[in-house]
N, C-alpha and C positions, 0 to 999 in steps of 0.2 A: 633665338640664341639665348643661352643660359650661362650665368656666371655664378660660381660658388666661392666661398671664403677659402683661401689657401689653408691647408692643414697645419702649416707651421706658424700661423699668425699668432702673435702674443695676445693674451686675453685683454691687456690694457689698451690695445690699439683701437678697439671698437666698443661702442656702448653695448650693454647687456641687452640681448634680443629676447623679448617675451611676447609683446603684443603683435608685432609685424615681422614676419620672416620672409614672406614672398612679395616681391615688388615687380610690377609690370611697367616698363617704359614704352610709351607710344610716341613715336616721332618719325616723320618722313625723312629726316636727316640722319643718314647712317653715322656721320661723325658725332652728332649730338647724342645719339643713342650710345655710342661707344664711350664717350666721355662720362655720361651719367652711369653707365653700367660699371665702368672701372671704379668710379667713386663709391658707388653703393656696394659693390662686391668687396672692396677693401674694408667697408664697415661691417661686413658679416651678413649681408642680405643675400638671399637667393633671388637672382634677377632673371627676368625674361624680357624679350624685346618684341615689338611689333611695329611695322612701318606704316600701318594704316589703321583707321578705326575699325574696318571690317575684320582685319586679321586679329585685332585686339579682342573684339567681341567673341570670336571663335575660341580664342585662348581662355577667355572668361567662362565660356560655356563648358569647356573641358575641365577647368580647375580655376575657381575664383581666387584671385590674389588677395593679399591683405591690404595692399596699398597700390595705387596707380598714379604714375606721373605721366601726364599726357600734354603734348603740345596743343595749343588752341587752333592754329592755322595749319591745316593739312589738306591736300587734294582729296576730292571725293567726300568722305565723311569728316567733318570738322571735329575738334575736341569736344565742343559742347553737345554736338549731335551724338557723338559716341557716349558721352556721359548720360544723356537722356535715355539712350537705348539701354545702357547698362542698368540704370535704375529701374527700368521696366522688366528686367529679367527676374524670374522667380529664383530666390536664393535665401537660405536660412541665415547666412552671416551678413557682414557688411564690409564693403571695400571703401577705404578712405581715398578720396579723389583729389589730386592736386593738379591744377591747370597751369601750364607754362604759357606765359603771355607777355607781349610787349604793350598790351593795352592797359590803360590806367584810368579811363573815363568811368565815372560811377555807373552810368547806364549800362556799360558793357560788363562791369563787375557784377551788377545785379542780374544781368542776363546769364552769366555763368553760374551764379548761385541758384537761379531758378532752374537751371538744367540739372542740378544735383551736385555740383562741385562743392567740396568742403573747404578748400583753401586755394590760394594763388601764389605763384612764384614768377617773379619778373626775369625775363631773359636779358642778358646772359646770366646763367645760373651761378650764384655764389655758393661755394661748398658749405660755408658756415650757416648761411641762411637755409639751404636745403636740409642740412642736418637738423636745424631747429624746427623746421616745418614738419619733418618726419617724426621728430620727438613729440611734437604736439599731436600729430595724428595717432601716434602710438598710445598716448594717454586716452584719446577718444576711443580707440579700438579696445583698449583694456577695459574701460568703463562699460562699453557696449557689450563686451563678452561677459563681464561680471553680471550685468543686468540680464543677459540672455540665460546665463547659468541659473540665476535666481528665478527667472521666469519659468525655466524648465523644471526647476525644483518645485516651484509652486504648482505648476501644471501636474507634475507627477504626484505631489501630495494631494491635490484636489481629486485627481483620478483615483488614488487609493481611498480617499475619504468617500468618494462616490460609490466605490465598490463595497466599502464597509456599510455605507448607508443602505445600499441595495440589499445587502444581506440582512441588515437589521429590519428593513422594511418587509422582507419576506418572512422573517421570524415574527414580526408584529402582526402580519396578516394571519399567520398560523395561530398566533396567540389570540387574535380576535375571534377566529373560528372556534377555538377551544373555549373561550369565555362565553360566546353565544351558545355553545353546546350545553353550558350549565343550565340554560333555560330550555329544557327539552321540549316542553309543550307551551305554545303561545296561547292556546285556547283549550278549554275543557268544558264539556257540557255535563251537568248533573241533573238529576230529576228535580232538584230544588232550585236550580238556577244555572247561570252561565258565567264562566271565569275567562277573562282575557288579560294577557300580560304583554308588556313592552319593555325593551331594554335597548337604549341607544347611547353609545359612548361618544364623547366629544372628540376623542382621538381614536387611535387603533383599538386601544383597550382602556377601560375605565374602572372606577371604584364602585359603581352601582350594581346591585343584584336584587332581583325579585324572584319569588318562588312560592310553591305551595306544597302541602302534603296532607293526605287524609288521615284520620285517626279511626280506631276501631270502635269508638264510642259515639260515632255519628257527627263528628266535627270536622271542619276543614281548616287546617292551619295555613295562614298567610304570613309572609315576611317580606319586608322591604329594607334593604341595607344600603347605606351610602358611606363608603370609606373615605377618609380625608385624603386630599391630593388627587392626582391623576397618574395615569401611566402604568408601567409594569408592576411596580411594588404594590400599588393599590389593587391591581387586578389579582395579584398573587394572594393578597389578603382576602379578597372576596371569595376566591377559590377555596381557601382554607375554611372560611366561615360557612360556605355552602355545605361542607362535610358535616358540620355540627347541626344542620337543619335539613338533612337529606331525606327525601321521600323514598329513595331507592334502598336505603339502609336504615330502617327504623330503629335498629338496635344501637346505632351511633347517633341518633337524633336526640339531642339533649332536651328537646321540647316534649318528648314522649316518655312515658313510664310504662314498663312492662308489668302487666298484672299477673297474678297467680294462674289465671286461665290462659295465659299466653297471648292475650290481646294487649295492644298498645293504646293507652289513653293519654289525653292531653294533660301536661303539667300547667301550673299557673303561669301565665306569661310574665308576670313581674319577677317570679323566682327564676325563670329561664334566663332573663336578661341579667339578673344579678350573678348567675352562674357564669354566663358569658363574660361578664366584666372581670371576674376572678381569673378565668382562663386566659384572657388576653394579657392581663397584668402579670400573671405568675408563670405562664408557660410559653408565651410568644415574645420573642425578642424583636420588638417593633416599636417605632415611634408613631405609628398610625393609630388613629381612633376612628370610631364610626358611629353614625346614628342608625337607629333601628326602630322599626315598628313591627310588633308581633301581635297577631290577632287570631282568635279561634272563633269560627262561625258555627253556631249550633244550627245545623241544617233543618231541623224540625221546627224550631221556634223563631229563627231569624235573629236570635240574640247573639251579639258579638262582644267578646271580651278582648280588650285591647290594652297592651302595655306600650308606652311610648318612651324612647330614649333619644331625645333631641331631634327626632325626625319630624317633618311637617305634619300638621294636624290632618287626621283623616277627614274626608269630605263625604257627606251623605246627600244624595239627591232623592227626594221623595217622589212618589208616583205623580204628584201634582206639579212637579218641576221645581219646587222650592229647594234651596240649597242650605245645608247646615255644615258648619265646621266647628269642631270642639276637640279638646284633648288636654292631657296633663302636662305636655311639654317634655319634661324629664331631662336628664343629663346624658351626654354622649357616653358611649361605652369605651372603656380603655384609657380613661384619663386619671381617675382617682379611685383608690381602694375604699371599700366599705360603703360605697354609694348604694342607696336603696331606691327602688323604683315602685311605682304604684300602677294600678290598672283601673280601667273604667269600662262601662258597658254602653253600647248603643244597640237599638233593636230595629231591624228592618222588617217592614211589612211587605207583602207581595207587591211587586212593582217598584220597590225602592232599589237603590243601588249604592254600593260603597266604592269609593275611589281613593287609592293610596298613591301619592305622587312624591317624587324626590324634590329637593329644593331647586333642582335645575329648572323646574317649571316656574315657581313663584319668584325666583331670583333671576329669571331671564331678563336681560336689559333690552330696552329699545335703542334706536340709534343715538338718542340723547343721553343714555345711561340710566333712565328711569326703569325701575323693576316692575314686573307685572303685578306682584303682590297677591295677597289673598283676595282682595276685592276684585282685582282684575280677573283672577281665576274664576271667581263666582260668576262674573259676567259672561265669561267664555262658556262655562258649563250650562248656564241658563240658555244661551243661544243654541247649544247642542243638545237640548233636552230630548229631542225626538230621535237622536242618533243612537244606535245600539251596538253593543258588543265591540269587536275589534275596530269597526268603523268609527266608533267614538274616539278611540285612542289615535287613530290615523288623522281624524278631523282635528283633534287637539293639537297634533304636531303642525298641521297646516295653519291653525290659528296662531301658534307660537312663532312660526316662521314669519307670518305676516306682521306680527307685533315687533319682532326683532329686526325685520328687514333683511334676514339672511336665513339660510337653512343650516348654517354652521353655528352651533350654540357653544358658549364658553364652558358649559358644565354638562356632565352626563345627565340624561333624562331617563327616568324609569317610571313605570306605572303598573298598578294592579286594579282591575275593574271587576267587581263581583255584582252581578245583577240577580236579585232574589225574586224567585217566582213563587215561593212557598212550597210546603210539602205536597207531594202528589195526593190528589183526592182519593179517599178509600184506602 
């Protein structure tokens, strides 16, 4: 049975309805149902009736009411049994449950609360008390619906953020592929030696870059770059710098000079870095700076000319296994105008090797925060004296993981290994 507010009822005769519009009355007494229905209908509620708990459950399955007023004592299914069954039903909303009872013992009240009831009303029902209990229920329903709305908004926002994250993640994976493609060759064998390179970002993309380019005057150019910061902006910076030291386009490589005979010869490394410093400060709108090590290997003599701009010192391991580290240090590129750089030389004998590493190696922390440092690096290289070519770089990463206690490093790691065998006989 259903009761609706008469169309001619004055607005002031009933409280404003917002949180609860539909009320279900459950009572085996037809008279009690009629009394409550008349009262609630006059207050502007949409009322439905059920004479048993089983009938009430079916009504709730079809359409969940906002508020339920149920007698405790009924034949068949009692009020608290109905309430327990109601709470087990899957439903997005919440129905406020008021039990009608003549019971007043605390243990019985506790039993009703345990079954899922929200409030109690003593029979016979007083209209003012019923109205007060319903008003209290409406406050609870209003707060519950506001919370549900906010939770739904949060869920929708999180879902949208997840979709944006997934798109960004896909873009970053593509960016990683593009950045790794800047390192077209990981190994190159020459008559005079073997070259191995490694590039590993701490995230999807990073600010490290290594590479090489041959010259027409019998030299091999090597460069190692470490741009400040991490992420997309650093990766974009490395991509732009790669163009200035390109092996594929020697006419755009500022480390090479075109000769009258059409050949490209090596420029002085210190002058190349000074030119790069001017380019970054005057032509690039960026707050990034970078460290750089630029070296030219004379493939016939093994003499290496190196200019260093804040990058870690080059490491030389002699054929007898001993390790040497030296360098001029230098100032990073892109911080100050008018900075000058210097160059120095080291010479490799057949069987010696040159290792250029980013600071992601020496500044790698162990679980206690202690960094590997140059001495720790020397010890690692001494242990790996018999390991050659790309296997050395792979073994170095294993050593670094063992030292850090993790395979995820806080900084990018990059490396160049050149093993000199000397000019071919004859």
